[in-house]
C-alpha positions in Angstrom: 29.5 -15.2 -0.9 29.4 -15.1 2.8 26.3 -14.0 4.7 28.7 -11.7 6.7 29.8 -9.8 3.6 28.5 -6.2 3.5 26.2 -5.5 0.6 25.5 -2.2 -1.2 23.8 0.0 1.3 26.2 -1.1 4.1 24.0 -4.0 5.4 25.4 -7.5 5.9 23.5 -10.1 3.9 22.6 -11.9 7.1 20.8 -8.7 8.5 17.5 -7.3 7.5 17.9 -4.3 5.2 15.4 -1.6 6.6 14.4 0.8 3.9 16.0 -1.4 1.2 15.7 0.2 -2.2 14.1 -1.8 -5.1 17.1 -3.1 -6.7 18.8 -4.2 -3.5 15.6 -6.0 -2.3 15.4 -8.0 -5.6 19.1 -8.9 -5.4 18.8 -10.0 -1.8 15.7 -12.2 -2.8 18.0 -14.1 -5.2 21.0 -14.2 -3.0 19.1 -15.6 -0.1 16.7 -17.9 -2.2 16.9 -20.9 0.0 17.6 -19.1 3.4 14.7 -19.7 5.8 16.4 -18.4 8.9 17.1 -14.8 9.8 14.9 -11.8 9.1 13.7 -9.6 6.2 12.4 -6.1 6.4 9.1 -5.0 5.1 10.8 -3.2 2.2 12.7 -6.3 1.2 9.4 -8.3 1.3 7.1 -5.9 -0.4 9.6 -4.9 -3.2 10.0 -8.5 -4.1 6.2 -9.0 -4.0 5.5 -6.0 -6.4 8.3 -7.3 -8.7 7.0 -10.8 -8.8 3.4 -9.6 -9.5 4.5 -7.4 -12.3 6.6 -10.1 -13.8 3.7 -12.6 -13.6 1.4 -10.1 -15.2 3.8 -9.4 -18.1 4.4 -13.1 -18.6 0.6 -13.5 -19.1 0.0 -10.4 -21.1 2.9 -10.5 -23.6 1.7 -13.7 -25.3 -1.7 -11.9 -25.7 -0.1 -9.6 -28.3 0.7 -12.6 -30.6 -2.8 -14.1 -30.2 -5.3 -11.2 -30.1 -8.3 -13.4 -30.6 -7.9 -15.2 -27.3 -9.5 -13.8 -24.2 -7.4 -11.7 -21.9 -5.5 -13.8 -19.3 -6.6 -16.9 -20.9 -3.8 -17.4 -23.4 -2.3 -20.9 -22.8 1.2 -19.8 -23.4 0.9 -16.9 -20.9 -0.6 -19.3 -18.4 2.3 -21.8 -18.8 4.8 -19.0 -18.4 2.9 -17.7 -15.3 2.9 -21.1 -13.7 6.6 -21.6 -14.6 7.5 -18.2 -12.9 5.5 -19.3 -9.8 7.4 -22.6 -9.6 10.8 -20.9 -10.1 10.2 -18.4 -7.4 8.3 -20.6 -4.9 11.0 -21.6 -2.6 12.5 -18.1 -2.6 9.1 -16.6 -1.9 8.5 -19.0 1.0 11.9 -18.4 2.4 11.4 -14.6 2.2 7.9 -14.9 3.7 9.4 -16.9 6.7 12.1 -14.2 7.1 9.6 -11.5 7.1 7.4 -13.2 9.6 10.6 -13.7 11.8 11.3 -9.9 11.8 7.8 -9.5 13.3 8.8 -12.2 15.9 6.5 -14.8 14.3 7.2 -18.3 13.1 7.6 -19.0 9.5 5.3 -21.9 9.8 2.5 -19.3 10.0 2.7 -19.5 6.2 0.7 -22.8 6.3 -2.3 -20.3 6.6 -2.1 -20.0 2.8 -3.9 -23.5 2.6 -6.9 -22.1 4.5 -9.1 -21.0 1.6 -10.1 -17.3 1.8 -9.2 -16.1 5.1 -5.7 -17.6 5.4 -4.0 -15.5 2.9 -5.8 -12.4 4.3 -4.6 -13.2 7.8 -1.0 -13.6 6.4 -1.2 -10.2 4.4 -1.8 -8.7 7.8 1.1 -10.5 9.4 3.4 -9.4 6.6 2.4 -5.8 7.3 3.4 -5.9 10.9 6.3 -3.7 12.0 9.7 -5.0 13.1 9.5 -6.5 16.6 12.9 -6.4 18.4 12.2 -9.8 19.9 12.3 -11.2 16.4 16.2 -11.1 16.7 15.8 -14.6 18.3 15.4 -15.8 14.6 19.1 -15.4 13.4 
């Protein structure tokens, strides 16, 4: 499928979808899994973040129902499923993060702040919350 093709909602896949509904944001995440160029709206980013968080939580809690004696969130099966989910979505999440930063006119390389323990992810959280900056159109 071409990046020029118009998707549901009338927005080309190559363009950020401002006000993207939940289903379209998740669909765009998978369709643009390895695309580190371009931009992504806040709604595209945050709908995916919420989805990924909920899926990760469910993957940890469902095995708990089959082993009620183990401490919550310490079930080895749930932990393996959670790590597997993280690995499966890692590249797409980094790509989406880069596109989100581009929309705020920031380099995707800012994501390296994740390696700074404690403060790095907090600074990135603030960056992901920044509104669209028209100068970010340079990242196409």
